[in-house]
N, C-alpha and C positions, 0 to 999 in steps of 0.2 A: 367103536368109540362112543357113538351116539347112544347105543343100548346101555353102556356103562353109565353115561350121564343121566339117563332116565332112571336107572336103578338108584343111583346116589340121590337124585332129586326126590324120588318116592320115599326112600328111607329117611331122608332129612325131614320131609314133611310129617312123617309119622312121629318122629322124635319131637319135633316142634309142637305138634298138636298135643302130645302126651304131657309135655312140660306145661303148656297152658292149662290143661285140665288139672294137673297136680297143684298148680298155684291156686286155682279156684276152690278146690275141694277142701272141706273140713271134715272132721270126724263126726259121725252121727250123734255121739254124746254131746259134743260141743254145739251141734246144730239145734239142740233143744232151746238154747238161749236165743238163737236166731229166730226160731219159730215164735217164742214168747214175745220177742220184740218186733215180730213181723218184718224181718229183714230177708232179702234175697240171699240164697245160699245154694251151693251144690255140695252134697255129701257123698257118701258111698251108696250108690243106687237110690239116692233120695235127692229131692230138691224142694225148695220153697220159694214162693214169690208173691209179691204184692201185685195182684192182677191188674194190669193196666197202669201200674205205678200211680194209683189214685189214692191209696191209703184207706180204701173202703172195703176191700175184701182181700184176704190172704189165704193161700192154700199151700200145704206141704204134702208132697206126694212120695209114694214108694213106687219106683220104676217109671211112673208116668201118669198122664191124665186119666188113665183108666182106673187108677186106684188112689184117690186122695186119702191121706191119713187124717189130716186136721184141716179144718176150715174155720176162719174167723169171718163173720158176716157183718162186721161193724158194731155188733152188739155183744155177741157171745161166741164161744168156741164150741165146735162140734168135733167129735172123733168118729172114725169109721169103725163100726162094731161088727163088720163082716170080714171074713178071710179073703185074701187074694187067691183065687182058685186058678191053678195052673191048667194048661190044656189037657193034661192027663187026669184031671179031676182031684188032684191032691192040693191041699192048702200050701201056700208058699210060707215056709217057716221063717224066712228072712223078713218078710213084711211084718210079721208079729213082733220081731225084734226092732224093726224100724219104728213101729208104733210106740213101743216102750221107750226107745232112745230119744225120740223127738217130742215127747209129751211136753206141751208148753206150760201146763199147770194142772192141778187136780180138778179144776172146774170146767169140765168138758161134758157135753151131752152126746151120748152115743146115737148114731143114726146109720142107716144102711148106705152102701155105696151109691145106689141109685138116687137117694135124696141129696147127697153131697154133690154128685155130678150135676143134678138138676139145678141146684141153687147157683153153682158155678156157671153153668151154661146160661141161665137166665141173666146173671150179672154181666157176663161177657156180651150177650146179645143187647142188653139195655145200653151198655157203654161202647158198643161197636168195637169190641176187642176180639182179635183173631186168635191165633195160637199163643200158647205160653212162650215166654222168652227162652226157657230151657228146653232141652231135647229129651224126649222120652227114651227109656232104655228097657228093652225086654229082659225079663228075668234070665240070669245066667250070662248076660253080656257084660262087658266092661267098657 
């Protein structure tokens, strides 16, 4: 009987967590408006957030902090001009689609991943910000 209760509890918690995620998620095409307005969102393998909720830096990511797509530094928008390379050496085709779908406007400056991560890390360090509010997701996971 106890084993059955544990199974039911586990299944219920999975359903509950999925319902919460479904409520929060928006389509990546709709997310471009959120990016433009620098609003927090969770999309399909993407998310964006106002870092530290200070209104001074915003980042939109594909899969996680390891691959920022767009960064607003308080003055200008940057976009990532490098592919997200998978462990097998191939570029992730979905990240390219994420970049297209989440584009905030046409006025972005292309920069490498390392540059975007560096300005984000420097901002977080300056403002004593730890981890992002959202959870990273490895490619292929849901």
